[in-house]
C-alpha positions in Angstrom: 91.4 102.3 99.1 93.3 99.0 98.5 91.4 95.8 98.3 92.4 92.1 97.7 95.6 90.4 98.6 98.1 93.2 98.9 101.5 92.5 100.4 104.7 94.6 101.0 108.2 93.0 100.8 110.3 95.6 102.6 113.6 93.7 102.1 113.1 93.0 98.4 113.5 96.6 97.2 116.1 97.6 94.7 117.7 100.6 93.0 118.2 100.7 89.3 118.8 103.1 86.3 116.1 103.3 83.7 116.7 103.7 80.0 114.3 104.2 77.1 114.6 102.9 73.6 112.2 104.5 71.1 110.7 102.3 68.4 110.4 105.3 66.1 114.1 105.9 65.6 115.9 103.4 67.9 117.3 106.3 70.0 118.5 105.0 73.5 118.7 107.4 76.5 118.7 107.4 80.2 115.5 108.6 81.9 116.2 112.0 83.5 114.1 114.6 85.3 113.6 118.3 84.4 114.9 120.8 87.0 114.2 124.5 86.9 116.2 126.9 89.1 115.5 130.6 89.7 111.8 130.1 89.2 109.3 131.1 91.9 106.7 128.6 90.7 108.7 125.5 89.9 105.7 123.6 88.3 108.0 122.8 85.4 110.2 120.6 87.7 110.2 116.8 87.8 108.9 115.7 84.5 110.6 112.5 83.3 112.5 113.2 80.0 113.8 110.7 77.5 115.4 111.3 74.2 117.9 113.9 73.0 118.5 116.8 75.4 117.3 119.9 73.6 116.0 121.3 76.9 119.0 122.3 78.9 119.9 126.0 79.3 121.3 128.2 82.2 118.0 128.2 84.1 116.6 124.8 83.4 118.2 121.5 82.7 117.9 117.7 83.0 119.3 115.9 86.0 120.5 112.4 86.3 118.4 110.2 88.6 118.1 106.6 89.5 115.1 105.0 91.0 114.3 103.0 94.1 111.7 100.3 93.6 109.7 99.3 96.7 108.2 95.8 96.1 104.6 94.8 96.6 102.4 92.1 95.3 98.7 92.4 94.3 96.4 90.0 92.4 99.3 87.6 91.6 101.8 90.1 90.2 104.6 92.2 91.5 104.0 95.9 91.6 106.3 98.8 92.6 106.2 102.1 94.2 109.0 104.1 92.6 110.9 106.9 94.1 113.7 109.1 92.8 117.4 108.8 93.9 119.3 111.8 92.6 122.9 111.5 91.4 125.2 112.4 94.3 127.0 115.0 92.1 123.8 116.9 91.1 120.9 118.7 92.8 119.3 116.7 95.6 115.9 118.3 95.0 114.1 115.1 94.1 115.3 112.8 96.8 112.5 110.5 97.8 110.0 112.1 95.4 107.5 109.5 94.1 106.9 108.7 90.4 103.3 109.5 89.6 101.3 110.4 86.5 99.7 113.8 86.2 96.0 114.3 85.6 96.7 114.4 81.9 98.9 111.3 81.9 102.5 112.7 82.0 105.0 111.1 84.4 106.7 113.2 87.0 108.2 113.2 90.4 106.0 114.4 93.3 107.0 115.2 96.8 105.4 113.0 99.4 103.0 113.3 101.2 101.5 115.5 98.5 100.2 112.6 96.5 97.7 113.1 93.8 95.5 110.5 95.4 96.4 109.7 99.1 94.0 106.7 99.2 95.4 105.1 96.1 99.1 105.8 95.7 100.7 105.0 92.3 102.0 101.5 91.7 103.8 100.4 88.6 104.1 96.9 86.9 106.9 95.5 84.7 105.6 92.2 83.2 108.1 89.4 83.7 110.2 91.2 86.3 110.6 89.1 89.4 112.3 91.1 92.2 113.4 87.9 93.9 115.4 86.7 90.8 117.6 89.9 90.5 121.3 90.2 91.0 123.6 93.2 91.0 124.9 92.3 87.5 121.5 92.1 85.8 120.4 94.1 82.8 116.8 93.7 81.7 116.0 94.6 78.1 112.8 95.3 76.1 110.6 95.8 79.2 107.1 97.3 79.2 105.9 99.5 82.1 102.2 99.7 83.1 100.3 101.6 85.6 100.2 104.6 87.7 96.6 104.0 88.6 96.8 102.1 91.9 97.5 98.5 92.6 95.8 97.1 89.4 98.4 98.9 87.2 96.8 97.8 84.0 95.1 101.0 82.7 97.9 102.3 80.6 101.3 101.4 79.1 104.0 104.0 79.6 105.4 105.5 76.3 107.0 108.6 75.1 105.1 111.8 74.2 107.4 113.1 71.6 105.1 115.7 70.0 107.5 118.4 71.2 110.8 117.7 69.6 112.5 119.8 72.3 111.2 117.9 75.2 110.3 114.2 74.9 108.6 113.1 78.1 107.2 109.9 79.4 103.4 109.5 79.6 100.6 107.0 79.7 100.3 106.3 75.9 102.4 108.2 73.4 105.0 106.7 71.0 105.8 103.2 72.0 109.3 102.0 73.0 110.8 99.8 75.7 112.6 100.2 78.9 115.9 98.8 80.1 117.0 98.4 83.7 120.7 98.6 84.6 123.0 99.0 87.7 121.0 97.1 90.3 121.6 97.7 94.0 119.5 95.2 96.0 118.2 96.1 99.5 118.5 92.5 100.7 122.2 92.4 99.8 123.2 95.5 101.7 
């Protein structure tokens, strides 16, 4: 249940591409989602991948996605509910899926309304990002991302779990790096 001063700004949302830059080796990559076809139980779908693509084969591959950021404020900071926007030339499987963390901390895309916690949906925080100061030409570098635990979004910084060299995925914790945001499309300008 949400408590405190919580406010939604429906006309302040925006769409952006997310990129990851690892501290370990400086590798820069677009955040993508895993997609598995021809699998009865597609529990392997929707994990957010960063790093080199050693994953793709004929039955499973990484798909390009952007993200829509719905804007809220809570406890004096801007927080975001983030949903997937698939590339128009790829599978539309993840359209509108929400970014959430799994029970063991990995970030994935989940189909609403099947939220992991319906009373406390995931919100994310990017310190220093003011949604009212954005323009379509902006690029934000060296950003940190916190949250996935409701409106307080302070329980964990998002990093990369690169223990598996074939599939580096985002998680709460893991190897540190930073995010970049590119290609803004602002709801209020449309």
